[in-house]
N, C-alpha and C positions, 0 to 999 in steps of 0.2 A: 108618672112612670113606675112600672114593677121595679124593686129593689133589686141589687145583684143577690142578696140572701134570700130574698122571698124566690128569684128564679132557682136558683139553685136546690132550696127547700121542694118546692115543684118537682124539679127536674128527679129527685130520689124518692120522693113520693109515687110518682109517674113510673118509673123503675121496680119499685117495690110492688106496686101492683101488677105490673107485667110479669115478672118474678113469680107472684102468686098465681097467676093464669097461666104457669108456664104448659099444664097438661092440657088443657084447653085450647091453647096456640099450638101445641103440637098436632094435636090431633087435625086441626086446620092447616098445617103444612109449615107451621112458623120453627123454626130453631131458636130458642132464648139460652142466651149468656148474659151475665152481669154488664150491663149498660149496652150489649149487642142482639139487636132484634132481625134475623135473618128469614127469609120467606124465599124459597126456591120452588121451580115447575119447568115441566119439561115444557119445551115450546116446539112450535115449527121448527123445520129443519132449513126453512128458506125466507129470509126477508127481505121485502121490498123487492121483489126479483126483478121488476121492471127497469128500477132504479140501478139494480146491481149490475146490469148487463147493458145500461146505456153508455155512449160512447164518453158523454161527461163525466161518468162517474171512473171509467178506466182512466181518464185523464187525472181527475183528483188523484187517484190511485198513486199513480206514478209520481204526481207533484207530492203526494203524504210522504213519502220517502225522504223526500230533500228536506221538508219542514221539520218533520221529525227528527231527522239529525241535526239540523239547526237546533231545534228546540233542547236535544240532550247537549249539545255546546253550550248555549246559553244557560242552562241549568248546572252545571260543571264550572261555568265560568261567576255565577252568582256564588255558589258556595265556597269556591276559592276566594272571590274578592271578599267575602264576610270575614272567612280567617284570617285575610290578609290585615283588614281594618282591626282584628282583635291584636293581632301579633307586633302590628305597627300601626296605632291610633295617630289621626289625623284630628287637624281642628274642625275640617268643614263636616260636613255630613256626611257619615258611613254607611255602608250597607249593613242592615240586620235583618236577619231572617227570624221574623217573629212570628208564632200561628197564629190564626185569626180565632179567638176564642171569646163570643160574647159573653158580655159582665166582667172579662178579665183584661183583654187586651183591647177589646172594641165595646163602645156601648151597647145596652140592650135594646135601645130605638133600632140598632141596624140589624137586627137579629132578623126578623122578618127576610128584610131583601138579602142578605147571607145566603139563607137558609135555601129561600126560593131562588137564586143563583145558582149555587151549588146543586141542588135538585135537578134542575134544569141543563147546566152544562154536563153533569155526571150522565144523564139519560141520553142528551144528545152523544156524547163520546161514546157509550156502550153501544148503540144503535150503528152508529158507524161500523165500530168493530163486526158487529153481526151481518149488515150489508156487505162489507169487504168479505167477509167469510163467504155468503152467497156468491158474490163476483166471480171468486176463486174456487167455486165447487166445491167446500170445507164446509159439511151440513153445520147447523146448530142446535146442539142437545138439549139448551135448555139456559135459562136465565131466572132472574128475581130482583129483590129488593134488599137492602140494608139500612138499618138504625143504629147509627153507632153515636152512643149519647142523646145528642139531637141533633148530628148530622145525618142527612140521608142521601142514599146513595143507591146505584142499581149496578147489575153484572149481566153479560152474557157470557154463554158457556158452548164455542166450537168444541167439535168433537176432536178430544185431545189426539186419539189415534192417526186421525186422517189430517190433522196440523202438523204432527210431527214428522209424517212420513212424506209431507208437501217440499215443493223443491223453495231453497233459500228466500228466491223473490217470492213467493206465496207468502210465507211466513212473513218477511218485512212489511208488505204491503196491509194486510189485516192488524199487525202489531203498530204499525204508524198512523193508520186511519183516524184512531182516537186521540192521537196525541196532536196530529193535525188540524182537525175541525177546532180543537180547544185555542190553538193558535190562530187561528181565522177567524174565531168570534174574538177574542182579545181584539184582533187586527179591526173589525168591524165597529166592535164596539168603545175603542180607545178615543175617536174621532166624536164620539157622542159624550163620554163623560169629559171629556178634556175641552172642548170647545163650546158646547151646549150652552153651558151654565152661562158663560159671559154675552152670550147671544139672549136667553132668557130673563137675565138679569132685570130688574126693575128701581134698582138702587143700591146703596152700600150697607149692607147691616153692619151695626157694632157689636163685635163679638166681646169687646173688653178695653176697658178703660186705663190708660198711666196714670197713677196717682203723679199729682201736682203738673200736670200739661194742661196745655190750653183748652184742652176738651175736658178735661175733671175740672176746671176753673170755671168753666161754663156751664155745668151741672149737665153735660152729656152723658147718656148712662146706657150699658149694656142692652142690647136689645131696643134700643132707638136706628129710625133707618135716614141715613143720610140720601135725600131726593134729589137735591141740586146744591150748587156752590155759587155766589154772584152771579146767579139766573142762569146756571149751567148746568144740566140735567147730568148726572152722572149714574153711572151704573156700572163700572167695572175700576179696580184699582188701578188703574193706566192713567183712566180718565182723571180721576180724583187726584193723582200724582200731579199732572199736568197744570189741573187747573190750581193745584195750592202753591206751583212754582211760578205763576204768573204774579201773583200777588205777595203781601203779608196780612191782610186784612179782608175777611172772610163775612159773607153773610150765608148763612147754612140755613136752608130748608128741611126742616125734620117731620119723619111719621112718628108719634111716639104712642103709647097706649091709650094717652089720653087725645090724642088728634094731632093736628098739624103744628108745629112751633118754627117758629124764627129765632135762631140766634146770632149776635154777630161778636166775632172774636178776634185776636190777631195772634199770630207768631212770625217772630224774625227769623226762625227757621225753617218756614215753611212746613213745621212740624204739629199736627194735630194731638197726637198721642193717643191713638186709639188701634186697637186688632178690629181688622175688617174681615168681612165675607160677601159673598153677593147675596142679593135678598131675592127671594121668589112667595107668590102667592102660596098658600098653603099647599094646594093641588100639585103644584108640579115637584117638591119635593121629593115624594116618593119616585116619580119616573125619573128624576135624575140622579138618586140614591141607586135604583134599580141596574142603571145604565152603569153606573160607577163600579158596583158590585161583579156585575155580570165581566167587565174587563179586570178586574181584580183577580176575579175567581179563576176565570179562564185563563189569563197569562200564567197566574200559578200555578195551574193544572198540567201548563205547557210544557212551563220550565223544570218543575218539581218530578211530577211523573215521566216528562221525559228525561231525566238525570237515569244514568246508570246506577240505581240504588236497591239493588238484587230484586224486589219485590215487584219494582215500578214496570210499565210497558218499556221505558227506556233501560231499563235492565236486561229485560227480552230482546230489544234491537240491539244492543251493547254486545250481546253474547254471540247472537247470529251471525253479526259484522264482524266480530272475531273467528268465528268461524270461517266466514268465508275465505279470510286471509291466513287460514291454518294457525291460528295460536285458539288452544285447546281452553276448555270452558273453566278448568279451574283456575286459570291465570285471568281470564275474564272475573270470577267471582273475588278474587282478593283485590283485584283494582275498585270493584263495586264497593265491597267491604271498608277498604281506605276510604272511600268517598262517603258513604253511609256514616260512619264514625266522623269525619270532618262534619257532616249536614247536623250532626247531635250535637257537636261542640258549638255549631254555630249558634243554633237554635236555643242551646242551654245558655249560652253567653246574652243572649238578647233579654235574658231575665236580670244580670248583675247591671246594676246601677252603675252608669259611666263615672 
């Protein structure tokens, strides 16, 4: 596996080459800044007109405004909860807003799934903005792709003058379409991420062993897989717990790097002393990792992009809603600036040891 140091050295070299080729890339339509590569191009004014004019999409548009407002409320609640846990720490697990940075907050082995999930989610998000623009007769004048450090992104640009002169209902639909599709995708991938692992699990993987525990004394090692206990096949933690509670003497069938092994041990406390997770064949891990990150990325986009944070879709949505009830834009910006400050504090505090 690539180490974090090697990864970031490679990243610096990559951006060194990109900056060195700045003039060549500029002639190809790219804009280059340190750790930011942007490609913009004029595009067709209508996107998927058959879809945009369909009855089902009109229903989606109306629903999207409701979903976007729900996302906005959820995003604000998440930020406030994180701040509350900073001010009033509790013994139970607290809310932390920790950025996803492969090699820093997340293992590098997860980077391919994270980047693929971000690429797909952002692309779909922007396409929905474009289709909503077409549905509401707002021309799309351009679009493009972004690479920020190593995070991929995309954008579309509805005609600004047409958008600004459009009714509030039109603005709300166009703004909300992207937020809503991310929330919907999160809802679709949640059951796959939450329930598919236990369905596909073929055993219990030992992630770690507690020193001087029953498992430790029986020479059970991380990487071993529990296939059965007392002749009963176990594939998820609840099954293992139920079997352990039925007796204090156990006959474990393990799959080890050297093959199958049977171990007899006992524990008067029904405690083996192992850290466990689901076990799958190697080919299933990428699928489950992709499903998990599609949920995490889309849920994060829905809540944080839906939150009123000045530059986010939620910020634009909040401003339009405030205008609708005759509250001026300056007040909206003040509220959003406060929420941005709270978000910065919450994210910064996630790096401070508790």
